[in-house]
C-alpha angles and dihedrals in degrees: 000000000000089000090054093053091044090053091049095049094077120081093215093055090047088053091051088053090049089053092050091049086073094052147302117310138186121244089250093053091051093047090050089062093063135061090225132112116263093247089055093051090045090054091052090050091049093051091047090050093047088054087051091237091125134026128210130215123189115226107181108301093344129083114213119202128206136176122265094217094184093064091047091050090049092051091050093049091050092052092048090051092047092053095035092239109170093010117133112256116237117236 
């Protein structure tokens, strides 16, 4: 879970996840949305993939990325438990 939180700690990686929320995207389409070098964007994608927050499928010469929603849900639930969000308050 630490890899997930590390991946989520960066604003660029969070923006990539936001983009993918709206649908699958190729690596090139993701990179075009940022004023960053391709190696930098590739590094962000690699870290998100290592944290299992995104998955990649090769289609010919393109790599298409999509969200792994189950890992995001698990991370959110863990944070909610840690901060006792949604837990009943004891009287």
